[in-house]
ChimeraX commands (.cxc) that place a marker at each C-alpha (Angstrom):
marker #1 position -28.22,-7.38,2.45 radius 0.5
marker #1 position -24.79,-8.68,3.96 radius 0.5
marker #1 position -23.58,-12.12,2.06 radius 0.5
marker #1 position -21.80,-14.74,4.03 radius 0.5
marker #1 position -18.03,-14.61,3.78 radius 0.5
marker #1 position -17.84,-18.20,4.34 radius 0.5
marker #1 position -20.41,-19.06,1.67 radius 0.5
marker #1 position -18.49,-16.62,-0.88 radius 0.5
marker #1 position -14.80,-17.52,-0.09 radius 0.5
marker #1 position -13.29,-19.63,-2.94 radius 0.5
marker #1 position -13.38,-23.32,-1.67 radius 0.5
marker #1 position -9.64,-24.64,-0.84 radius 0.5
marker #1 position -8.15,-28.17,-1.02 radius 0.5
marker #1 position -6.70,-30.00,2.19 radius 0.5
marker #1 position -3.13,-28.78,1.57 radius 0.5
marker #1 position -4.27,-25.34,1.56 radius 0.5
marker #1 position -6.25,-25.60,4.52 radius 0.5
marker #1 position -3.20,-27.19,6.22 radius 0.5
marker #1 position -0.99,-24.25,5.21 radius 0.5
marker #1 position -3.42,-21.81,6.24 radius 0.5
marker #1 position -3.54,-23.20,9.85 radius 0.5
marker #1 position 0.08,-23.39,10.26 radius 0.5
marker #1 position 0.20,-19.77,8.89 radius 0.5
marker #1 position -2.74,-18.96,11.55 radius 0.5
marker #1 position -1.08,-20.52,14.55 radius 0.5
marker #1 position 2.27,-18.95,14.00 radius 0.5
marker #1 position 0.69,-15.50,13.63 radius 0.5
marker #1 position -1.46,-15.88,16.67 radius 0.5
marker #1 position 1.43,-16.76,18.75 radius 0.5
marker #1 position 3.66,-14.02,17.34 radius 0.5
marker #1 position 0.68,-11.24,18.28 radius 0.5
marker #1 position 0.68,-12.79,21.72 radius 0.5
marker #1 position 4.18,-12.66,22.21 radius 0.5
marker #1 position 4.34,-9.01,20.98 radius 0.5
marker #1 position 1.48,-8.08,23.52 radius 0.5
marker #1 position 2.98,-9.92,26.07 radius 0.5
marker #1 position 6.62,-8.61,25.72 radius 0.5
marker #1 position 6.78,-6.02,23.37 radius 0.5
marker #1 position 7.58,-6.23,19.70 radius 0.5
marker #1 position 11.24,-5.39,19.82 radius 0.5
marker #1 position 11.93,-7.96,22.60 radius 0.5
marker #1 position 10.46,-10.89,20.77 radius 0.5
marker #1 position 12.57,-12.83,18.77 radius 0.5
marker #1 position 11.31,-15.24,15.51 radius 0.5
marker #1 position 12.65,-17.88,17.55 radius 0.5
marker #1 position 10.49,-17.41,20.53 radius 0.5
marker #1 position 7.72,-17.23,18.09 radius 0.5
marker #1 position 8.73,-20.49,16.55 radius 0.5
marker #1 position 9.27,-22.22,20.01 radius 0.5
marker #1 position 5.64,-20.96,20.85 radius 0.5
marker #1 position 3.88,-22.33,17.79 radius 0.5
marker #1 position 6.05,-25.78,18.12 radius 0.5
marker #1 position 7.66,-25.02,14.80 radius 0.5
marker #1 position 11.28,-24.75,13.61 radius 0.5
marker #1 position 12.63,-21.10,12.69 radius 0.5
marker #1 position 12.88,-22.21,9.37 radius 0.5
marker #1 position 9.16,-22.88,9.30 radius 0.5
marker #1 position 8.40,-19.33,10.37 radius 0.5
marker #1 position 10.54,-17.58,7.65 radius 0.5
marker #1 position 8.74,-20.15,5.40 radius 0.5
marker #1 position 5.36,-18.70,5.81 radius 0.5
marker #1 position 6.72,-14.98,7.31 radius 0.5
marker #1 position 9.97,-14.00,5.32 radius 0.5
marker #1 position 10.79,-11.18,7.83 radius 0.5
marker #1 position 9.68,-10.52,11.41 radius 0.5
marker #1 position 7.73,-7.37,10.05 radius 0.5
marker #1 position 5.44,-9.92,8.10 radius 0.5
marker #1 position 4.11,-11.61,11.06 radius 0.5
marker #1 position 2.26,-8.73,11.59 radius 0.5
marker #1 position 1.92,-7.16,8.25 radius 0.5
marker #1 position 1.12,-10.29,6.55 radius 0.5
marker #1 position -2.32,-11.85,6.32 radius 0.5
marker #1 position -4.52,-14.54,4.58 radius 0.5
marker #1 position -6.88,-12.15,3.17 radius 0.5
marker #1 position -5.18,-10.39,0.11 radius 0.5
marker #1 position -5.06,-13.72,-1.76 radius 0.5
marker #1 position -8.88,-14.42,-0.97 radius 0.5
marker #1 position -9.68,-10.62,-2.09 radius 0.5
marker #1 position -7.78,-11.41,-5.38 radius 0.5
marker #1 position -9.72,-14.28,-5.96 radius 0.5
marker #1 position -13.28,-12.98,-5.07 radius 0.5
marker #1 position -12.20,-9.68,-7.29 radius 0.5
marker #1 position -11.41,-11.99,-10.45 radius 0.5
marker #1 position -14.52,-14.17,-9.69 radius 0.5
marker #1 position -16.88,-10.84,-10.46 radius 0.5
marker #1 position -18.20,-10.84,-13.98 radius 0.5
marker #1 position -16.32,-9.22,-16.36 radius 0.5
marker #1 position -18.46,-6.10,-16.95 radius 0.5
marker #1 position -18.54,-5.14,-13.27 radius 0.5
marker #1 position -16.57,-1.90,-12.97 radius 0.5
marker #1 position -13.31,-1.92,-10.80 radius 0.5
marker #1 position -14.71,-0.48,-7.77 radius 0.5
marker #1 position -17.83,-2.27,-7.62 radius 0.5
marker #1 position -15.88,-5.32,-8.23 radius 0.5
marker #1 position -13.85,-4.72,-4.92 radius 0.5
marker #1 position -17.03,-3.50,-3.12 radius 0.5
marker #1 position -18.13,-7.36,-4.03 radius 0.5
marker #1 position -14.88,-8.81,-3.20 radius 0.5
marker #1 position -14.42,-6.95,-0.02 radius 0.5
marker #1 position -18.16,-8.25,0.87 radius 0.5
marker #1 position -17.55,-11.65,0.22 radius 0.5
marker #1 position -14.33,-11.71,2.16 radius 0.5
marker #1 position -15.08,-9.73,5.25 radius 0.5
marker #1 position -18.95,-9.90,5.59 radius 0.5
marker #1 position -19.73,-12.04,8.99 radius 0.5
marker #1 position -15.81,-12.10,9.98 radius 0.5
marker #1 position -15.55,-14.26,12.80 radius 0.5
marker #1 position -14.92,-12.23,16.24 radius 0.5
marker #1 position -11.69,-13.68,16.75 radius 0.5
marker #1 position -10.53,-12.59,13.58 radius 0.5
marker #1 position -11.77,-9.36,13.61 radius 0.5
marker #1 position -10.06,-9.04,16.80 radius 0.5
marker #1 position -6.93,-9.90,15.41 radius 0.5
marker #1 position -7.05,-7.28,12.72 radius 0.5
marker #1 position -7.57,-5.01,15.17 radius 0.5
marker #1 position -4.60,-5.84,17.02 radius 0.5
marker #1 position -2.28,-6.08,13.77 radius 0.5
marker #1 position -3.44,-2.49,12.94 radius 0.5
marker #1 position -2.83,-1.17,16.50 radius 0.5
marker #1 position 0.96,-2.58,16.02 radius 0.5
marker #1 position 1.31,-1.17,12.95 radius 0.5
marker #1 position 0.35,2.36,14.23 radius 0.5
marker #1 position 2.72,2.08,17.24 radius 0.5
marker #1 position 5.81,0.22,16.22 radius 0.5
marker #1 position 8.38,2.21,14.18 radius 0.5
marker #1 position 9.80,-0.74,12.44 radius 0.5
marker #1 position 6.43,-1.61,11.17 radius 0.5
marker #1 position 5.42,1.82,9.90 radius 0.5
marker #1 position 8.57,1.91,8.02 radius 0.5
marker #1 position 7.87,-1.38,6.08 radius 0.5
marker #1 position 4.52,-0.47,5.74 radius 0.5
marker #1 position 5.27,2.01,2.59 radius 0.5
marker #1 position 7.03,-0.78,0.89 radius 0.5
marker #1 position 3.83,-2.95,1.74 radius 0.5
marker #1 position 1.86,0.23,0.35 radius 0.5
marker #1 position 3.60,0.26,-2.90 radius 0.5
marker #1 position 3.19,-3.30,-3.48 radius 0.5
marker #1 position -0.28,-3.53,-2.72 radius 0.5
marker #1 position -0.93,-0.75,-5.47 radius 0.5
marker #1 position 0.95,-2.63,-8.09 radius 0.5
marker #1 position -0.79,-5.60,-7.39 radius 0.5
marker #1 position -4.18,-3.84,-7.52 radius 0.5
marker #1 position -3.15,-2.22,-10.83 radius 0.5
marker #1 position -2.78,-5.37,-12.47 radius 0.5
marker #1 position -6.34,-6.40,-11.53 radius 0.5
marker #1 position -7.83,-3.47,-12.66 radius 0.5
marker #1 position -5.64,-3.37,-15.82 radius 0.5
marker #1 position -6.88,-6.97,-16.75 radius 0.5
marker #1 position -10.69,-6.06,-16.00 radius 0.5
marker #1 position -10.59,-2.86,-18.31 radius 0.5
marker #1 position -8.05,-3.85,-20.77 radius 0.5
marker #1 position -5.45,-1.27,-20.25 radius 0.5
marker #1 position -1.89,-1.81,-19.23 radius 0.5
marker #1 position -0.94,-2.00,-15.61 radius 0.5
marker #1 position 1.31,0.79,-15.86 radius 0.5
marker #1 position -1.43,3.33,-17.45 radius 0.5
marker #1 position -1.57,6.21,-14.98 radius 0.5
marker #1 position -5.12,6.39,-14.86 radius 0.5
marker #1 position -5.14,2.68,-13.78 radius 0.5
marker #1 position -2.53,3.46,-11.19 radius 0.5
marker #1 position -4.38,6.44,-9.86 radius 0.5
marker #1 position -7.60,4.48,-9.79 radius 0.5
marker #1 position -5.85,1.62,-7.79 radius 0.5
marker #1 position -3.92,4.25,-5.45 radius 0.5
marker #1 position -7.40,5.52,-4.50 radius 0.5
marker #1 position -8.81,1.88,-3.65 radius 0.5
marker #1 position -5.91,1.44,-1.59 radius 0.5
marker #1 position -6.38,4.41,0.08 radius 0.5
marker #1 position -9.56,4.03,0.88 radius 0.5
marker #1 position -8.86,0.45,2.35 radius 0.5
marker #1 position -5.94,2.21,4.40 radius 0.5
marker #1 position -8.31,4.85,5.55 radius 0.5
marker #1 position -10.69,2.26,7.01 radius 0.5
marker #1 position -7.91,0.53,8.72 radius 0.5
marker #1 position -6.75,3.98,10.44 radius 0.5
marker #1 position -10.39,4.66,11.65 radius 0.5
marker #1 position -10.58,1.23,13.06 radius 0.5
marker #1 position -7.69,1.75,15.30 radius 0.5
marker #1 position -8.84,5.10,16.59 radius 0.5
marker #1 position -11.95,3.48,17.37 radius 0.5
marker #1 position -12.08,-0.35,18.62 radius 0.5
marker #1 position -15.70,-0.51,18.17 radius 0.5
marker #1 position -15.72,0.38,14.74 radius 0.5
marker #1 position -16.56,-2.59,11.97 radius 0.5
marker #1 position -13.73,-2.64,9.89 radius 0.5
marker #1 position -15.50,-4.26,6.96 radius 0.5
marker #1 position -18.31,-1.56,7.17 radius 0.5
marker #1 position -15.58,1.11,7.06 radius 0.5
marker #1 position -14.36,-0.07,4.14 radius 0.5
marker #1 position -17.85,-0.75,2.49 radius 0.5
marker #1 position -18.78,3.16,3.32 radius 0.5
marker #1 position -15.30,4.09,1.98 radius 0.5
marker #1 position -15.71,2.46,-1.53 radius 0.5
marker #1 position -18.99,3.56,-1.77 radius 0.5
marker #1 position -18.02,7.11,-1.23 radius 0.5
marker #1 position -15.26,6.60,-3.97 radius 0.5
marker #1 position -17.70,5.49,-6.37 radius 0.5
marker #1 position -19.96,8.43,-5.69 radius 0.5
marker #1 position -17.09,10.60,-6.60 radius 0.5
marker #1 position -16.03,11.52,-3.21 radius 0.5
marker #1 position -18.47,14.37,-2.55 radius 0.5
marker #1 position -17.85,16.33,0.73 radius 0.5
marker link #1:1,2 radius 0.2
marker link #1:2,3 radius 0.2
marker link #1:3,4 radius 0.2
marker link #1:4,5 radius 0.2
marker link #1:5,6 radius 0.2
marker link #1:6,7 radius 0.2
marker link #1:7,8 radius 0.2
marker link #1:8,9 radius 0.2
marker link #1:9,10 radius 0.2
marker link #1:10,11 radius 0.2
marker link #1:11,12 radius 0.2
marker link #1:12,13 radius 0.2
marker link #1:13,14 radius 0.2
marker link #1:14,15 radius 0.2
marker link #1:15,16 radius 0.2
marker link #1:16,17 radius 0.2
marker link #1:17,18 radius 0.2
marker link #1:18,19 radius 0.2
marker link #1:19,20 radius 0.2
marker link #1:20,21 radius 0.2
marker link #1:21,22 radius 0.2
marker link #1:22,23 radius 0.2
marker link #1:23,24 radius 0.2
marker link #1:24,25 radius 0.2
marker link #1:25,26 radius 0.2
marker link #1:26,27 radius 0.2
marker link #1:27,28 radius 0.2
marker link #1:28,29 radius 0.2
marker link #1:29,30 radius 0.2
marker link #1:30,31 radius 0.2
marker link #1:31,32 radius 0.2
marker link #1:32,33 radius 0.2
marker link #1:33,34 radius 0.2
marker link #1:34,35 radius 0.2
marker link #1:35,36 radius 0.2
marker link #1:36,37 radius 0.2
marker link #1:37,38 radius 0.2
marker link #1:38,39 radius 0.2
marker link #1:39,40 radius 0.2
marker link #1:40,41 radius 0.2
marker link #1:41,42 radius 0.2
marker link #1:42,43 radius 0.2
marker link #1:43,44 radius 0.2
marker link #1:44,45 radius 0.2
marker link #1:45,46 radius 0.2
marker link #1:46,47 radius 0.2
marker link #1:47,48 radius 0.2
marker link #1:48,49 radius 0.2
marker link #1:49,50 radius 0.2
marker link #1:50,51 radius 0.2
marker link #1:51,52 radius 0.2
marker link #1:52,53 radius 0.2
marker link #1:53,54 radius 0.2
marker link #1:54,55 radius 0.2
marker link #1:55,56 radius 0.2
marker link #1:56,57 radius 0.2
marker link #1:57,58 radius 0.2
marker link #1:58,59 radius 0.2
marker link #1:59,60 radius 0.2
marker link #1:60,61 radius 0.2
marker link #1:61,62 radius 0.2
marker link #1:62,63 radius 0.2
marker link #1:63,64 radius 0.2
marker link #1:64,65 radius 0.2
marker link #1:65,66 radius 0.2
marker link #1:66,67 radius 0.2
marker link #1:67,68 radius 0.2
marker link #1:68,69 radius 0.2
marker link #1:69,70 radius 0.2
marker link #1:70,71 radius 0.2
marker link #1:71,72 radius 0.2
marker link #1:72,73 radius 0.2
marker link #1:73,74 radius 0.2
marker link #1:74,75 radius 0.2
marker link #1:75,76 radius 0.2
marker link #1:76,77 radius 0.2
marker link #1:77,78 radius 0.2
marker link #1:78,79 radius 0.2
marker link #1:79,80 radius 0.2
marker link #1:80,81 radius 0.2
marker link #1:81,82 radius 0.2
marker link #1:82,83 radius 0.2
marker link #1:83,84 radius 0.2
marker link #1:84,85 radius 0.2
marker link #1:85,86 radius 0.2
marker link #1:86,87 radius 0.2
marker link #1:87,88 radius 0.2
marker link #1:88,89 radius 0.2
marker link #1:89,90 radius 0.2
marker link #1:90,91 radius 0.2
marker link #1:91,92 radius 0.2
marker link #1:92,93 radius 0.2
marker link #1:93,94 radius 0.2
marker link #1:94,95 radius 0.2
marker link #1:95,96 radius 0.2
marker link #1:96,97 radius 0.2
marker link #1:97,98 radius 0.2
marker link #1:98,99 radius 0.2
marker link #1:99,100 radius 0.2
marker link #1:100,101 radius 0.2
marker link #1:101,102 radius 0.2
marker link #1:102,103 radius 0.2
marker link #1:103,104 radius 0.2
marker link #1:104,105 radius 0.2
marker link #1:105,106 radius 0.2
marker link #1:106,107 radius 0.2
marker link #1:107,108 radius 0.2
marker link #1:108,109 radius 0.2
marker link #1:109,110 radius 0.2
marker link #1:110,111 radius 0.2
marker link #1:111,112 radius 0.2
marker link #1:112,113 radius 0.2
marker link #1:113,114 radius 0.2
marker link #1:114,115 radius 0.2
marker link #1:115,116 radius 0.2
marker link #1:116,117 radius 0.2
marker link #1:117,118 radius 0.2
marker link #1:118,119 radius 0.2
marker link #1:119,120 radius 0.2
marker link #1:120,121 radius 0.2
marker link #1:121,122 radius 0.2
marker link #1:122,123 radius 0.2
marker link #1:123,124 radius 0.2
marker link #1:124,125 radius 0.2
marker link #1:125,126 radius 0.2
marker link #1:126,127 radius 0.2
marker link #1:127,128 radius 0.2
marker link #1:128,129 radius 0.2
marker link #1:129,130 radius 0.2
marker link #1:130,131 radius 0.2
marker link #1:131,132 radius 0.2
marker link #1:132,133 radius 0.2
marker link #1:133,134 radius 0.2
marker link #1:134,135 radius 0.2
marker link #1:135,136 radius 0.2
marker link #1:136,137 radius 0.2
marker link #1:137,138 radius 0.2
marker link #1:138,139 radius 0.2
marker link #1:139,140 radius 0.2
marker link #1:140,141 radius 0.2
marker link #1:141,142 radius 0.2
marker link #1:142,143 radius 0.2
marker link #1:143,144 radius 0.2
marker link #1:144,145 radius 0.2
marker link #1:145,146 radius 0.2
marker link #1:146,147 radius 0.2
marker link #1:147,148 radius 0.2
marker link #1:148,149 radius 0.2
marker link #1:149,150 radius 0.2
marker link #1:150,151 radius 0.2
marker link #1:151,152 radius 0.2
marker link #1:152,153 radius 0.2
marker link #1:153,154 radius 0.2
marker link #1:154,155 radius 0.2
marker link #1:155,156 radius 0.2
marker link #1:156,157 radius 0.2
marker link #1:157,158 radius 0.2
marker link #1:158,159 radius 0.2
marker link #1:159,160 radius 0.2
marker link #1:160,161 radius 0.2
marker link #1:161,162 radius 0.2
marker link #1:162,163 radius 0.2
marker link #1:163,164 radius 0.2
marker link #1:164,165 radius 0.2
marker link #1:165,166 radius 0.2
marker link #1:166,167 radius 0.2
marker link #1:167,168 radius 0.2
marker link #1:168,169 radius 0.2
marker link #1:169,170 radius 0.2
marker link #1:170,171 radius 0.2
marker link #1:171,172 radius 0.2
marker link #1:172,173 radius 0.2
marker link #1:173,174 radius 0.2
marker link #1:174,175 radius 0.2
marker link #1:175,176 radius 0.2
marker link #1:176,177 radius 0.2
marker link #1:177,178 radius 0.2
marker link #1:178,179 radius 0.2
marker link #1:179,180 radius 0.2
marker link #1:180,181 radius 0.2
marker link #1:181,182 radius 0.2
marker link #1:182,183 radius 0.2
marker link #1:183,184 radius 0.2
marker link #1:184,185 radius 0.2
marker link #1:185,186 radius 0.2
marker link #1:186,187 radius 0.2
marker link #1:187,188 radius 0.2
marker link #1:188,189 radius 0.2
marker link #1:189,190 radius 0.2
marker link #1:190,191 radius 0.2
marker link #1:191,192 radius 0.2
marker link #1:192,193 radius 0.2
marker link #1:193,194 radius 0.2
marker link #1:194,195 radius 0.2
marker link #1:195,196 radius 0.2
marker link #1:196,197 radius 0.2
marker link #1:197,198 radius 0.2
marker link #1:198,199 radius 0.2
marker link #1:199,200 radius 0.2
marker link #1:200,201 radius 0.2
marker link #1:201,202 radius 0.2
view
């Protein structure tokens, strides 16, 4: 049974909601301009003008042009949901619960925006090049979370291996979702993590 994403997401204060609203507005206009004009032809200044903010505000939320596509609000939600799981829950199961809490019942407009971002990453060389740095950063972030849960150092190779496998599942789901726009990204993540939890049988 699916749980409600909105009911399970951690509550946020007014300041955080305002920041999230500004973040979402800037990214929405950026994606629209990338779609209409192309990624390379669109400038940060044009994004700022469309979102009715200053370029410095854009850079405060998105440190680079690539971040306008690669960055989202889901990572901190996933971290919070992962950390909220009881301490005796194993890492893979904890991430499955976190994914369910954040992505289940995702509104259609957010799901469509996810698809658009993924398609851009697959087709824009600058984004693909930056993705490797993002991949490394995310593995390290997950390693810190897993290490805290199992009581081992974040640099422990077994912790890094599991963290890489977890991120690999998430990226595989994203690849599958861009290949099939009708696919349910959340369901793909859930299935992939279940497959990993079962030992990756083929």
